[in-house]
C-alpha positions as CSV (number, residue, x, y, z in Angstrom):
1,X,0.0,0.0,0.0
2,X,2.9,2.4,0.6
3,X,3.9,2.2,-3.1
4,X,0.3,3.0,-4.2
5,X,0.1,6.1,-1.9
6,X,3.5,7.3,-3.1
7,X,2.3,7.2,-6.7
8,X,-0.8,9.1,-5.8
9,X,1.3,11.7,-3.9
10,X,3.6,12.1,-6.8
11,X,0.7,12.6,-9.2
12,X,-0.9,15.2,-7.0
13,X,2.2,17.3,-6.3
14,X,1.4,19.6,-9.3
15,X,-2.2,20.2,-8.3
16,X,-3.2,23.5,-6.9
17,X,-2.8,23.3,-3.0
18,X,-6.1,25.1,-2.4
19,X,-7.9,22.5,-4.6
20,X,-6.2,19.7,-2.8
21,X,-7.2,21.1,0.6
22,X,-10.8,21.4,-0.6
23,X,-11.0,18.0,-2.1
24,X,-9.2,16.4,0.7
25,X,-11.4,17.9,3.4
26,X,-14.5,16.9,1.4
27,X,-13.3,13.3,0.9
28,X,-12.3,13.0,4.6
29,X,-15.7,14.2,5.7
30,X,-17.5,11.8,3.4
31,X,-15.2,9.0,4.6
32,X,-15.9,9.7,8.2
33,X,-19.6,9.5,7.7
34,X,-19.3,6.2,5.7
35,X,-16.8,4.8,8.1
36,X,-19.0,5.1,11.2
37,X,-22.5,5.8,10.0
38,X,-22.8,4.4,6.5
39,X,-25.4,1.8,7.4
40,X,-27.5,4.3,9.3
41,X,-27.7,6.7,6.4
42,X,-27.7,4.0,3.7
43,X,-30.6,5.4,1.8
44,X,-29.2,8.9,1.7
45,X,-25.8,7.7,0.7
46,X,-27.3,5.6,-2.2
47,X,-29.4,8.5,-3.3
48,X,-26.5,11.0,-3.3
49,X,-24.3,8.5,-5.1
50,X,-27.0,8.1,-7.8
51,X,-27.4,11.8,-8.0
52,X,-23.6,12.3,-8.5
53,X,-23.5,9.7,-11.3
54,X,-26.6,11.3,-12.8
55,X,-24.9,14.8,-12.7
56,X,-21.9,13.4,-14.5
57,X,-24.0,11.8,-17.1
58,X,-26.0,15.0,-17.5
59,X,-22.7,16.9,-18.0
60,X,-21.7,14.4,-20.8
61,X,-25.1,14.7,-22.5
62,X,-25.0,18.5,-22.3
63,X,-21.6,18.5,-24.0
64,X,-22.7,16.1,-26.7
65,X,-26.1,17.6,-27.5
66,X,-25.4,21.2,-26.7
67,X,-28.3,21.5,-24.2
68,X,-28.2,23.8,-21.1
69,X,-25.4,22.5,-18.8
70,X,-27.0,23.0,-15.4
71,X,-30.5,21.9,-16.5
72,X,-29.1,18.7,-18.0
73,X,-27.0,18.0,-14.8
74,X,-30.0,18.7,-12.5
75,X,-32.3,16.4,-14.5
76,X,-29.7,13.6,-14.6
77,X,-29.1,14.0,-10.8
78,X,-32.8,14.0,-10.0
79,X,-33.7,11.0,-12.2
80,X,-30.8,8.8,-11.1
81,X,-31.1,9.8,-7.5
82,X,-34.7,8.7,-7.4
83,X,-34.0,5.5,-9.4
84,X,-31.1,4.7,-7.0
85,X,-33.3,4.9,-4.0
86,X,-36.0,2.8,-5.6
87,X,-33.5,0.1,-6.7
88,X,-31.5,0.3,-3.5
89,X,-31.3,-3.4,-2.8
90,X,-30.0,-4.2,-6.3
91,X,-27.5,-1.4,-6.2
92,X,-26.2,-2.6,-2.9
93,X,-25.4,-6.0,-4.5
94,X,-23.7,-4.3,-7.4
95,X,-21.7,-2.0,-5.2
96,X,-20.6,-4.8,-2.9
97,X,-19.4,-6.7,-5.9
98,X,-17.4,-3.7,-7.1
99,X,-16.0,-2.9,-3.7
100,X,-14.7,-6.4,-3.1
101,X,-13.3,-6.5,-6.6
102,X,-11.4,-3.3,-5.9
103,X,-10.2,-4.5,-2.6
104,X,-8.9,-7.7,-4.3
105,X,-7.1,-5.6,-6.9
106,X,-5.7,-3.0,-4.6
107,X,-4.6,-5.6,-2.0
108,X,-2.8,-7.8,-4.5
109,X,-1.2,-4.9,-6.4
110,X,-0.1,-3.3,-3.1
111,X,1.6,-6.6,-2.0
112,X,3.3,-7.1,-5.3
113,X,4.5,-3.5,-5.7
114,X,5.8,-3.3,-2.1
115,X,7.8,-6.5,-2.4
116,X,8.9,-6.5,-6.0
117,X,12.3,-4.8,-6.7
118,X,12.8,-2.7,-9.9
119,X,13.3,-5.0,-12.9
120,X,16.4,-4.2,-15.0
121,X,16.2,-3.7,-18.7
122,X,18.4,-6.4,-20.1
123,X,18.1,-5.8,-23.9
124,X,18.7,-2.8,-26.2
125,X,15.1,-3.0,-27.3
126,X,13.8,-2.6,-23.8
127,X,16.2,0.3,-23.1
128,X,15.1,2.0,-26.3
129,X,11.4,1.5,-25.5
130,X,12.0,3.1,-22.1
131,X,13.7,6.2,-23.6
132,X,17.1,5.2,-22.2
133,X,15.9,4.3,-18.7
134,X,17.9,1.5,-17.1
135,X,14.7,-0.1,-15.6
136,X,11.5,-1.4,-17.1
137,X,9.8,0.4,-14.2
138,X,10.8,2.2,-11.0
139,X,10.0,1.5,-7.4
140,X,8.7,4.8,-6.0
141,X,9.7,3.7,-2.5
142,X,13.4,3.6,-3.5
143,X,13.3,7.2,-4.8
144,X,13.3,10.6,-3.0
145,X,10.4,13.0,-3.8
146,X,12.3,15.0,-6.4
147,X,13.4,11.9,-8.2
148,X,9.8,10.6,-8.3
149,X,8.7,13.9,-9.8
150,X,11.4,13.7,-12.5
151,X,10.5,10.1,-13.3
152,X,6.8,11.0,-13.6
153,X,7.7,13.8,-16.0
154,X,9.8,11.4,-18.1
155,X,7.1,8.7,-18.4
156,X,4.4,11.2,-19.1
157,X,6.4,12.8,-22.0
158,X,4.6,15.8,-23.5
159,X,1.4,15.3,-21.5
160,X,1.5,18.0,-18.9
161,X,-2.1,18.0,-17.8
162,X,-3.4,15.9,-14.9
163,X,-5.3,13.5,-17.2
164,X,-2.2,12.7,-19.2
165,X,0.0,12.3,-16.2
166,X,-2.7,10.0,-14.6
167,X,-2.7,7.8,-17.6
168,X,1.1,7.6,-17.6
169,X,1.3,6.6,-13.9
170,X,-1.5,4.1,-14.3
171,X,0.4,2.5,-17.2
172,X,3.6,2.5,-15.2
173,X,1.8,0.8,-12.3
174,X,0.3,-1.8,-14.7
175,X,3.8,-2.4,-16.2
176,X,5.2,-2.8,-12.7
177,X,3.0,-5.8,-12.1
178,X,5.1,-7.6,-14.7
179,X,4.1,-11.3,-15.3
180,X,1.7,-11.2,-12.4
181,X,-0.9,-9.2,-14.4
182,X,-3.1,-12.2,-14.9
183,X,-3.0,-13.0,-11.1
184,X,-4.3,-9.4,-10.6
185,X,-7.2,-10.1,-12.9
186,X,-7.9,-13.2,-11.0
187,X,-7.8,-11.3,-7.7
188,X,-10.4,-8.9,-9.1
189,X,-12.6,-11.8,-10.3
190,X,-12.4,-13.6,-7.0
191,X,-13.0,-10.4,-5.0
192,X,-16.1,-9.6,-7.1
193,X,-17.6,-13.1,-6.8
194,X,-16.9,-13.1,-3.0
195,X,-18.7,-9.8,-2.6
196,X,-21.6,-10.9,-4.6
197,X,-22.1,-14.1,-2.8
198,X,-21.5,-12.7,0.7
199,X,-24.0,-9.8,0.4
200,X,-26.5,-12.2,-1.2
201,X,-26.5,-14.5,1.8
202,X,-25.5,-12.3,4.8
203,X,-26.5,-8.8,3.8
204,X,-26.8,-7.4,7.3
205,X,-23.1,-8.1,8.0
206,X,-21.6,-7.3,4.7
207,X,-23.3,-3.9,4.1
208,X,-21.6,-2.4,7.1
209,X,-18.3,-3.9,6.1
210,X,-18.6,-2.4,2.6
211,X,-19.3,1.1,4.1
212,X,-16.4,0.7,6.5
213,X,-14.0,-0.3,3.8
214,X,-14.9,2.7,1.6
215,X,-15.0,5.0,4.6
216,X,-11.5,4.0,5.8
217,X,-10.0,4.2,2.3
218,X,-11.6,7.6,1.8
219,X,-10.3,8.8,5.2
220,X,-6.7,7.8,4.3
221,X,-6.8,9.3,0.8
222,X,-8.6,12.4,1.9
223,X,-6.1,13.0,4.7
224,X,-3.3,12.5,2.3
225,X,-4.6,15.1,-0.1
226,X,-5.5,17.5,2.7
227,X,-2.1,17.3,4.2
228,X,-0.4,17.5,0.8
229,X,-2.3,20.7,0.1
230,X,-1.0,22.0,3.4
231,X,2.6,21.1,2.5
232,X,3.0,17.8,4.3
233,X,3.8,14.7,2.4
234,X,2.2,11.9,4.4
235,X,3.2,9.0,2.1
236,X,6.8,10.1,2.1
237,X,6.8,10.4,5.9
238,X,5.5,6.9,6.6
239,X,7.9,4.5,8.3
240,X,9.8,2.1,6.1
241,X,7.9,-0.9,7.8
242,X,5.5,-1.9,5.0
243,X,3.0,-3.6,7.4
244,X,2.1,-0.3,9.3
245,X,-0.3,1.1,6.6
246,X,-2.1,-2.2,5.9
247,X,-2.4,-2.8,9.6
248,X,-3.8,0.7,10.1
249,X,-6.3,0.3,7.3
250,X,-7.4,-3.1,8.5
251,X,-7.8,-1.8,12.1
252,X,-9.9,1.1,10.9
253,X,-12.0,-1.1,8.7
254,X,-12.6,-3.5,11.6
255,X,-13.4,-0.7,14.1
256,X,-15.9,0.9,11.7
257,X,-17.5,-2.4,10.8
258,X,-18.0,-3.4,14.5
259,X,-19.3,0.0,15.4
260,X,-21.9,0.0,12.6
261,X,-23.0,-3.6,13.4
262,X,-23.4,-2.7,17.1
263,X,-25.2,0.5,16.3
264,X,-27.7,-1.3,14.0
265,X,-28.4,-3.9,16.8
266,X,-29.1,-1.1,19.3
267,X,-31.5,0.7,16.9
268,X,-33.2,-2.5,15.8
269,X,-35.3,-3.2,18.9
270,X,-36.4,0.5,19.1
271,X,-37.6,0.4,15.5
272,X,-39.6,-2.7,16.0
273,X,-41.1,-1.4,19.3
274,X,-42.2,1.8,17.5
275,X,-43.8,-0.3,14.8
276,X,-45.7,-2.4,17.4
277,X,-46.9,0.7,19.3
278,X,-48.2,2.2,16.1
279,X,-50.0,-1.0,15.2
280,X,-51.7,-1.2,18.6
281,X,-53.2,2.2,18.1
């Protein structure tokens, strides 16, 4: 996980600090709500997620058809927000499948990238393809922040915008997986199937776990962007022990999961009691 955070940090170094602070604070706040209260506000969360997707689709439609931007985004947000609430149970199954698939991908990639040393380019063709670089890819953990930035500039070439640099670092991360790429695809498949089966049979336990996973990850990423905007490089300051970050993420996930499960059990009897009282009347 350290390697993944270092790559995100390097990518965000050129972003406006004020924008990083704003995005980081927003992501951290959302992560806190999902981490400790996602189950309690499940309907609201699903509705807002659908509205956000609808707004993005509305933006795309407005650009393609030339209709009014804000009207298109508002209609898209309203329609998908309502549909998301109505199809909440189906969406929860889909989201759980995606979340477990992403956990499988991120977990496997994090282990491989943290343990795998840089692979040397052994042929002239490989060196030429890498523009004279001596490695097929670089381990960000083995470089200082300035070297990481220089390396990102080299692999992104003439692409100076955020989108171009994002594509470059994603490609570099994919290349860094080396011959284990197919195992990564297998981890995604296994994770997705596991999430689908678990939420299908034990929904009351898996839904809080999904919220806790997303909330804990959002808290870590949000805090990283927020601190980076304030001038502190969290990923670079982490200790060299690679187990610390996964242990912290696992502990946060477990704490949020248990907290939401216990909160749901405490609220359950009160809800049923209210329903019985109203029925007696």
